[in-house]
N, C-alpha and C positions, 0 to 999 in steps of 0.2 A: 561494172566489175568485168575483168577478163575470163576469158576462157580457160586461162591456166590457174584460176584462183583456187587455192588451197581447199579440200575436202577433209572432211572428219574421216580418220581412218577406221574407226569401229566403234560398236556400243550402239545405243540409241539415237544418239544425235546422228550417227550414219544415216537410222532410217529414216527419220525426219528429213535429213537432207535430200535422200533419194525420194521419198516421197514429193518434198517441194520441188524437186529436179523435174521429175516426172509431170507432176500439175504444171510446172512452168513453160516446160515442153508443149505441152498441149495446149495452153493458152497463149505462146510465144506468137506474136505477129508475125504473118509471111510477107517476105520480101514482094514488094509491090511494082518494082520496076529496077532498071539498072542506071548507071551513070554513064557518063560519057566511055568510059573504060568497060562499061558492062558489071560494075561491081553493085553489092547491094547496099541499100541505104541502112547505114549503122545505128542511126540516131533513133530508131524505132527499137533495136535490139538494146540498145543502151538502158533506155526508160525501162523496158522490162525486167533487164537484170537488177536495176536499182529495187524495183518493187517488190521481187523475189529475196532481195537480202533484206530488206525491211520487214518483210513478213517472218524470214527464219529468225530474225533479230527478236520481234516481238515474241515469237513463239519461245525462244530461248528463256529469254527474261519472265517470262508468264510460269514456265516451267519451274525455273530457278525460285522464284517468288512461292509459288504452291509448295516446294520441297521444302522452303526454308520457312514458311508457314505452319507445316505440317509437323516440321521438326521442333519450331518452337512450341506447337500447342502440346505436343507430347512433353517437352521439357515443362511447360507449365503445369501440365497433369501430374508430372513426376513429382516438381517441387511442391504443388499443394498437397499432393498426398503424402509427402514427408513432413510437411510445415502442420498439417491438421493431426493432431495429438488425440487418442481415446481420452476423453477428459473422466473425471472422477465421477463414480454413479451417483444418480440423483439418491440421495439418501433416503427420501420416503419408498423408493422401490429397492431399495436395499433391506429394508425395516422388515422384521417378522413379529408377529404377534407374539408376547410373553403370555403363557399361561400358568396359574396358579392353581394348584391343587391342595385337598385335603391331605391329610398324614398320610393315606395309604397308597399316595402317588397315583391313583386311578381316577377318583371322583374330582371333578374339575370344579374349582370355587368360582372362578371368573378369569377374564382375559384383560390383557392392556395392549393396546394397539394404535398406531397413527393409522393403520389400513388393516383390515381383515384380512392377513394374509399369513400363511403356513407354508413355507416351501419345502418340496417333497424332490427326491431323486427321479430322474426320467423312469427307471426300473419300476417305479411304483405308480406309474401312468400307464393303464393299457394301451396296448398297441392299436385298438380300435380309435380310442381316443386322439392317439397322436395323428391317426391317418384321417380322422374326421376334421381336425383342426387344419391339417395342410390342404385337404379336399375344400375347405371353406375357404382360406385365406391366401394359399400360395402354392399351387399344385406342382409348380417345378422346384420346390423348395429343395428338394434330395440334388439336384442337377445343377442349379443355377449358381452363380459367383456373387451372391448376396445382393444383386441389383438386376434388376429386368428392363433394360434398355428400351425394348419393343413396347413393354406395357406404360413406361414412361411417355413414350411418343403418344402411342393409342389414347393414354388418360389426356395427356395435354390436347390432343385435338378435340376430344370430346369437350373439354371444358371451356375451350375457344367457342364450339358451335352450340353449346347450350348453358343454360344458367345452372343446371346440376353440377355437381363436383363427383368426379370419379378418382378414386385413388389409385395409386400404382406400387406402392410400397410392398416388398417383400415381407416375409416373418422376420427375415434378417434385419431391414429397415425399422420395421416397426419396434422390434428389440431395443435397436440403437436409439430410436426417438423416446420410449419411454425411460430407458436407464439411463441415457446420457444427455438427451436434451431436452427441448420444450416442445409444447402444442402448437407453437408459433406456426403461421402459414406465410411463409415467404420463401424465395428461390434460394436465399442464403442458407437457410435451414435445410433445404432439401439436398442442396449441393454436399453441404456438410455432413449430411446424414448418409448420402450414398459413398462418400470417401470412407467414412468411418466403418460402415458397412463391409465395404471391401476388406478394410483392415481387421476387422472381427472375423470376417469369413476365412482369411488366411490364418488368423491364430487359433480360433475354436474349431472343433467339430459339430458336425449337423447336429448331432446329438445333444451337445452342450449348448448350442445355441436354441435348439426347441427346448431344452430344459428350462433356460432362463427367461425365454418366452412364455411359457405355459406357466412360470411361479410369478410374474409380475403383470402379465395383461389383465384387463378389468372386464368382468363378466356381468357385472350388473349386481344388484342387492347389496351394495357394499362389499362385495367380494372380490379381492385381487388374487390371482392364481387359480389355478385348476382346483387345488384341494378344498379351500375356501369356497369355491363354486359349488362344488359337489355337495357340500354340507348345505350351503345357503338354497339351493334349488331342489335337491332330493333328499338330504338330511344322511348322507353317508359318505365314507371316502371315496377318494377318486379310485382307488383300485376295485371299487366294488361297482362302479358305474356299470351299467349295460351298454350294448351298442345303440340303442336308441336314445338313452340319457347323455350318452357322450355326443352324440350328434347334436343334442338340444344346446349342449354347452358350447360347441363350436359354432352353431348358429347364430348365437346371441352376440359374440364376440363382435359380429359386423355394426350392431346398434344395439347395445344394452338398453337405451331407454326406450325403444321402440319396436321392441320382438319379445318382450315379457309380457305374459297374459296377467301376471300378478299386478301389473301397474295397471292394466286396461285390457279388458275381454276383447276390446277390437284389435289388439295385436295379437291376437291368435291366429288370424287368418294368414299376415303376412310372416309369422312364425312358420306356420305349417309349410307354405311356399318355400321358403330358403331352407328349411330342414331337408326337404325333398332334395333341393339343389345338392346340398351336401351329400345325402345318400346316394345319388346320382354320380357325383364326383367320387366317392369312395368307390363306387361299381366301376366308374371308368378307368381309374387307376388301378384297377384290379385287386381292391382291397376289401370288398365286399362282392358276395354274390348278387348277381342283378336280381334274382328272385326274392331275395331277402330286401333287397333295397326296395324292391316295389311294395314287398308285405309290410315292411317298417313304415314305409312312405305312407300308409293310409292314414294313419292318425298320430296324433302325438303322444309319447308316452304320459302316462297320471303324474302330476304334481302333487307330491305329499303336502299336507298342511302343514307346514313348519310352525311350533310355536313359538311365537315372537315374546321373548322376555326381556325386560330391560337390564342390562348389565349391572345396573347399580340398585334395581328395587329389593324391596325387602331388607335382607340383613346383609345382603351382598355389598352395597355401598358402605356401610361401615367397615366391613372386615376387608374391602379391597382398598379401601383408603388407608387404612392402617398398615395393611401389607405394603403398600407403597411409601409410607413415612419409614418404615423401617429397613425398607432397600435402601432408601436416600441416606439413612443414618448409617448405612453399612457401606457407604462410599459409592453408591452407582448413581450415574446420572439418570434425568428423567429420559434422555434419547435412548439410553440403554434398556431404561424400563419399559419404554412404550415401544421400541422397535428393534429390540435385541436379540429377539427369539428365547427370552429367558425361560428356564423350566424353575418355577418356585414350589416346593415342597412345604407346606405349613404344618404347625403341631396340631392344627384343629382337627378334631376327631370327626369324621362324618356322621358315625351314628349318635355322638353325643350332640353334636349341633342338631339333628333331628329331635332329640330328647328334649332339648333346651326351649326349640320352638315349639314342640308340643305341649311342653308343659305351661309356657307364659301363656299359650292360646285356651287352654284348659282352665286356667285360675284367674286369670287377668277379668275382671268383671266387664261386660258388656258396655255399650253406650257411654264409656269414660273416654272420649276424645284426648282430654288433656291428660290423661295419665301416660306416664313413662315407666317402663319397666326395664331393668339393666340385669344382666346376669354375666358372670364372669367364673369361670371353672379352670382350676389350675392341678397339676400332677404335682403332688408333695415330692420334694427329693431331687426334681429336675427343673421345676419353673415352666414346663411345657403348658402353653395354652391350650385347652381342650374345646372350650366352648365358649361363644359370647354372643349376647344379644345385647345389642346397642340401642335399642328401640323399637319403634311399631314397624316403621318403614323408612329407609333413607330418602325415599323421595318426597316423603311429607315433611321430614326434618331431619337435617344433616348432623345434628350434635349426638355424639355417640356418649349416651350416658353411662357405660361402662368405663370410659375413659374420663368423661367429665366429673362423674361422682357427686356426692352432695355430703352433708353433715352426717357420719355415721351414728351419731347418738350413742347409745350405751352400748352397741357393740364394739365400742373403741375401747370399753373398760377390761379388756380381753389383754391389752398391753400395758394398763394399769396392773393388773394381776400379776404378769409377767415381771414387771417391775419390781414388785413386791416381794416375790418368791425369790427371786435373785439377791433380793439385799437383805433376805434373811427373815422374812415373814412365812409364815406357814398358814394353811386352810385352816387351822383352828384358831388363829389369833382373832381377838375380839374387836368388833369395832361399833360406834354408835349410830344405830339406824333410825334415831327419832327424827321427826321432821316437824318444824323446818330446823335446819342447822345453820345457826346465825354466828357471824363473826363479829368480834369486838366493834368493827367498823359499820357494822349494820348489814354489809351482805349477806344474803341468805340463800340457801338452796333446799329445793323441797324434793320429796319422792312423788313419785306419780298418784295423784291423788291425795298428795299430802298425808299418806298413812305413815304411822309410826311403827317401827318394829322393834325399837328397845335395842338392846345390846345383841349383836350377833356376831356370828363367826365369818371370816372371810369367805368361806366356802357358801355359807346361807347368803350371804351379800351378795355375790355373783349369781347364783341358782335365783333368787327373787329379783337382781337387777335393782338393788337398793340404792339410790343415789346418794342418801347424807353418808352411808357407811364409806362409800367410795371417796367422798370428801374429805370424810375423817382420816382414811387411808392416806390420801394425798398429803394432808397435812402432818401426819405421824413418820412418813417417809423420810421427811427432812430433805429441802430442794426435790420434795415429790414431782412438782411439773417438770423439772429438766430431766428426771430420772424416768418418768413415764413418757416422754418423748424419746429419750435414748433408747427405751426399748421398743418404741415403735420402728423407730429406725433399723435398730438391730434385726427385726423380723421382718423388713423390706418396704414399711411403709415410708412415703417420700413424707419428711417432717418440714421441709422449707413453708414458712408461713404459718406453722401452728407456733401460737405464743405460749409459754410457760405460765398459764393462768392456772390458778387455784381449782377451776373447772374442766381444766383439759381432759379428765378423764370422762368426762360426758359427752365427748365427741362433737363439740360445737363448731370445729374446722372443717373444711370441705377435704375429703378423701377421695380418689376415684376407686369405684367398685372393684376394677380388678388389682388394685394395690391391697385392698383390704382380703381379698381372696388369696394374693400371696403372704401377706403377713400370717394367715390362720393356716397355709399351707406349711410355714416353718414349725408351727405346733405341731402339725400332724407329720411331719418328716423327723420328730423326735429333737427339734430345735437346731437342725441344718437348713440354714436359708440358700435358696435359689432364686435369682432373678428370674422374673416370668419372662419369656420370650414365645415370640410367633414363627420366626423364620427356622425352619430344620434345616434345608439346604437350597442352594441356589446353583444354578448352573446355566451356561449358554452353548450354542452349538459348538463352540471350542472345549469344552469341558467343565468341570468342577470350578466354581467360583467362590463359593463360601460354604461352609459345613459347621453347624454349630457344636460346640463342644461345652459339655455339662461342668459347671463350676459352683461349688457351695463352700459356704464357711458356716463356722460353728456362731449361733446365735445367743443361745440357750443350751445349759446342759439337759441330758435325757431327764435328770431326776426333776428339775424345774418343770419341763414339758409336761412330763408325766402327770403332776399336780394340776397343771393349767388344765391339761385334758380332763382330767376326773372331776374339776369343777365346772367345765363346759358339758360334761356329759350330764350333769346334775340339771342344766338347765332346760334340756331336752327331756329328761328323765321325770321330773317333778317341778321345772321351775316356769319360766314364760315362755319357753319354747316347745311345749309339749305336741304342738301339732306337727313335729318333725319326728314322733315316735312311731308313726305311719310306717317311717323307713323300714323297720324291722329289721336294723343291723345297727352295730354299735356305730353312734355318732356324736360327736360334740360340737357345741353350736352356742351362739349368742344372739340373742335379740337387740334391735336397735330403733329407738323412735325419737327423732331428733324435733327439737322446736327452733323457730326462729323469732326473735325479736323484732326484726325487721316488719313483721306482717302480723302484728298484734290484731286480737280481735277487738270487738266493740266493748268487751267486759276487761279490757287491758290484760288478758292473759295470751300467751305465746302462743302462736298456732303451730300444729304441727306439720313441719316442712318435708320431712322423709321418713320412710319406713323401710327397714331392714332385716335380714337374717342370714347371719355369716355362720357357715358349720363346715365339718369336715369328717370322712372317714380315713382311715389310713391311705386310700387310692386316690381321693379326690377332696379338694377344698372349693368350696363354691359360695360367692357371695351373690345376694339378690338385694336388689334395689327398687324401691317403689318412689316416685317423685311426679310432681304436677307443674304443668304450665313452663316456668322458666326455672323450675327447681327450688323454688321459695314459696311458691304458691300453696296456700293451705290443703292439707289432706283431710282435715277433721272437718265433718260438714259436707265433704265431698267423697270420701271413700270409708265405707264403715263396714267392720271395724278395720281402723288404721293402725293398729299396733302392727310390731314386727313379728309378732307371734301368729298374726292371722295369714293374710294374704303373703307376705315374703316367706313365710315359713312354710306355706304350704306350697309354692312353687318349686323353693328349695327341694322339698321333698319330693314332689312330682318328678322333678329333672334327674335327681340323685337316684332314685329307684328305676327309673329307666335306663339311666348311663351306666350304672351298676350291674344291671340285670345278667346274671350269667357269670358275673366275677363272685370269687370264693369270699365268704364273709370273714372278716379278720376283725380282731378287738384290739384293743389298747392296752399297753401294759398297766400293771396297777401302780398306784402314786407311790414314789419312793420316798423314803424318810428324809425330811430335810430339817432344819433346827428347830426344835421342840417335838410335841407330839404331832405325828403325822395321823391323818383321820383313818379310821376303820374301812376298807375297802369294801363298798357295798355295791355289787354288779347293778346296772339299771335293769328296774323291773318289767322289761319287755321282751316277750318270746321274739327271738330274730328269724324271721324266715324270709329268704331273699325274692318276696314277692310284694307286688303293690298294686292294689286294683284303683284306676284312677276314677275320681267322681264321673257319674254318668251325666250330670246337668252342669250346668254353669253355676259357680259357688254363688248361693245367696245369703248376704251377712244377716245373722239373726236381728231380731229385733230388740232383744235385751242386751245388756252389757256382755261383752265377751268372756266367757270362762273358758279355760283349757280342760280339756276331759281328764278325769284322774286315770291313772294307769291301772290295769285290770288283770295283766297275767304275769305271769313269772318267768326269769331268765331261764333258760335251757339251752345249754352248749349245742350249735348246730352239728348234723350229721355231714361229715365230709363227702360232698358228691361231686362228681365232674360237671361243670358248668357246660350248658349247652350255648353254641354260637350260632349266630344265623349271618350269613353273609348278605348283605342287602343288594338289590339290583342297583345297576351303575346309573341308570337312567333318571332315578328318584330323586329330585332336589329337598332338601331338607325343609320340613313345613316351618315356618316362622310366623 
């Protein structure tokens, strides 16, 4: 290279050239002699120049390669950033718990949940809880860019040098991993996590990220999110957490399975150590006075005893399952029910449910493990289901007997009575009450005990539940079975599967308990029928989804229903249901004792398969059913007395007395004139006082044959007084 070689004119290339030139001059070989003419030997200088040129060329291309590489890496990062989209959130971590309430919207019946989660806004999370979580998980959260490069390098170096694993994820990265990715441990997932974290950081505020994180992270004890965790650990809402309690929740985030003393007492010591670390971190960050941090750190806060209740234990399983079925019928999906954050207001009255549970508990005989008691109570005129008992315990048997039902026996006669009255009969019309009642083909029907009553009025036949008189009524109606089934359907009883047979009035077909209550509610409402329903209102976080609208149709005229009610009042006043007189307010009802030929006893007689009492006041219509085993097992010989006027009527009375306590006493209209001569109205001979004294001891069946007590008092119109109401505490569960 000659001394005239071109040189870079400016910039950093010129600096390199100058540096290399100076280095070259320092290292250039000195002339060692002269030729004949005294000239320097040029071959040494030429070699030096070539070396210098090669070095410069190498440096030049290395620099170019470095720049191109850096530029390529930057382009690759940019392209990767653009190509990695924020995926759809994991459905499980979007899910919120759906809560089901009693009719007051205050008492909780139960919850549906994929995960135990209830999201709350960041404003409802105390500042000290937010500070504790940041101190525990990511102290640079407020200032970082969503990722922590130094932390990643430090964690990688630690993981290479030891067998333990150290994490380096920021709160933003953890939120991304939970909400959008998986728990897979791979570099590919980590890279994706970092890119999405940066994107999230650029799109959301720090408060939005922290809110999402606090509502999705797992705290242990089945609780996802800070609200569920506050309930699971300290039985309170997140907004009510103290500083030590908030620090504990922040502490367990690191390892919920090994920092919870509820799992094992051996975890209390490591929990205390990390708890102090969190408190000291809050002090270092200036969010907690150091003296307070030291004082709080001396010991862990007290953990209250959390009462563990199975979400489906007792009656809850029957009711929650029914709620779910009706939500599906309204078009909601299982995903929406279990994770849509629904608020469901039911028609169930919290106080009535307590009354129902207590009544069954008081009257049901002890030691009868095969015995099932069902109760359904409906509000006349609206169809609102106010109380339901499906069995003893859902965890022991999942059959809801209030929905399953059984043969209603003579309680079905009320619909035969309705069919007759709307077809032109009156309560004074007479029927054949002798036993047995034999048809020409040899078919025979008998009264209970094969007692003959002679010729009786329709009113008397109803009062004393005379089977043969109702068989005679069915034949005299003309297409009687069809008309009886039609009347039952009009009242609201599902009649699919009920055959138009001569004995249909005797209730040999299976009818759900709740449908019997609905049918009698039609009588209580003066003939206006309303389908029973359970869902009052359903909403999700976006607003109202469904609200029940009352709909009624006229099934019977008020004149007909006034006569039905009058006849059923006599059942309670002096007939087969006198146990219900203890209610001491106007009521109408009917007993039912069904037999099943499928389980005949050794004497060839049909066994009693179910025992009923169905009745109503103007405010409530309630059906009570007793069955055994699979619903067809014999009650006689197992439950004594087994008649509907005994245990079922007593259960009905105990429930209605408590459910109606404080409600005004209302009477029924006198029976209106129908075709023929209406009966003279005689009020029931019971003094009505809105009081009920439950038995002090469990019912002990008499040793002799059951005989209903005779009425002893005279009807006196009640004085009008203001009912007293009591607001029950929110925390008490209905007894079942």
